[in-house]
Steps between C-alpha positions, in 0.01 A plus 500: 500500500331615821263794471572819688120507565494161689573648840499185705744314270720808461522522883615141513743541226672808645533335843660196338743718298619737761287804394399631827136616579595874522680478164191343334277763672716779348466341151128457537446854610697631205333258242135501624438816699748761376498373131856579442689410183602136503872563532437711813272219649774240441755752643343446847644153497858395554705395202443139592122555536484663162672198346250265670208712373636515149536116490184392687234781516275603215444878542283585196289313250392796309682789324368836410445523125297825446360794697218728365405806688158671461488854385162547655550379853724319745487155345789299358468169324808280555549187289721225638643207309512145649781242459289338222472828310139579584396844604306604819341839549469684830373854566626764738227748617620824658181627650452884540480463875864382499429132554655252257349170401624210287273282298663165427416205275443131608502337151629551156169550325168373649253225438197680656443673158298788632342689213600844624876414559779509255701236709230242453545521123855379539398160638721339767864434448590397859486583868763717647724360778528633849831657408350657188216647698736644766762611254242749359478660843876513566588649156216751503594604850861556385371729221293693753794519749699682231219766496504528879149334521375223725269223389193491715257254337533179298198379310488173310273632230713483175517229238333168602247366749686470832297204631589306185857518649384480858798324657760736365289805572444396870871426542590839354252671740659320786838639406358852440378512862798315653701718744825354362416603147275784364292537829200665328195578718224251400267793447736613223464194303219400265399207269245540225308203369213438255359257754632154572274406787701238699826678452353826621388324821837338553665846446290681767556216745881530447530869452193662678668841509613521141247678272310310240348664186221299320445597141126461485407727211137384487247353739308350229620145411444525121678833470791396723555169314530691173755739659683234689463156328665349816195627693280233336685241732543733805149629483357797689315252726825325600681832566206642699509183724855581607473881508408508877838322579689729263356817657511387862823707566393809297783462249296402185446751224270452210636609164239616246605594150229720341452431130263708295180325409619166667490520872411863577113503486230507769460124497878462553502744779203336670654154471836623656327659791294182562801271456714691750224574755613468851869451424767745633670553162668797339401536136767630252343635179758469221507695175552276189852543338465429120751280320531405131222271383276554803132542431419690826465861572545675845198673661502872531624663820155619594355157449768355728426762758135415493569128534724578803234725657234234475733243666585744787131571541459123547754507781816398330846661521598580143832619332537627131834364408706727279703315236869581460727419217243487216751660258751219557243210504565458872151544635268227619418253225764630257803284599550271208864417514749564229634230263755263648862610464687306244838350585767753429258797487596811701263747654 
């Protein structure tokens, strides 16, 4: 079946089958921008148009399986089920300022095996398709619409390494910014990566205005390779060689997860300052979110403040990220997926 997210092919299909442009535009506004219930979206079409869509157009590849709301803050973890009975996690973040963000996944599991991340302990099951990436946005937006809230930001920062699923992620981003579909501002889109050098360069060439977050976590090769085994191949030297291109448009953020006794000492700070010297980057200091079996501990709040102060003194813009959803295992590094749904199981 034809995907509702394949805009060019959908345009051609509708013209061939007598679904006029204004009717298709009404449907798209209802489906993508207004996030109306599916029956109301289809209600914008004629009876014949609805029949054509039912027979030929795939509207959803995911279904909502579970929703968990934090009792501490404005986070919700939503678990979707795929057609092959795998589960995919996404996180809705309702910021105190009133803005709402959605963190979506790009893979089921992850092969990067970062030591500080629960997702990496799952291994990789498979990549998500373009439709599965975008369904997370539509279905979460529909939940938010029922609350009277608008989705402002979409970040690809959930389960998986986005650039290990580069083609699907880039096609999804093109749809997210397409005026016919979601029409998100590029500055409200972000992709987070542990650092796939060539793919990052291709990304900024194709999407120079979409934000990129590089999970650095250490500027010392030995330390980083232990935290991110994948970093032994994509070394700090390789990443530093492409950082001028990545930061040329001012849209690159450096993510640094502070781990007590691992990457928070004076030598780590000095190495980070030297490594990023002369680059217009924004550094985001992240608090570690524990998960079962993890050997790491978060630094104290005062230690994080001191680390941030030293970076600011060195001339960098620094943000201390506040984690949301820790009580529902929805914070950064805690997404681990649930067991696949067995055939015949209900949720």
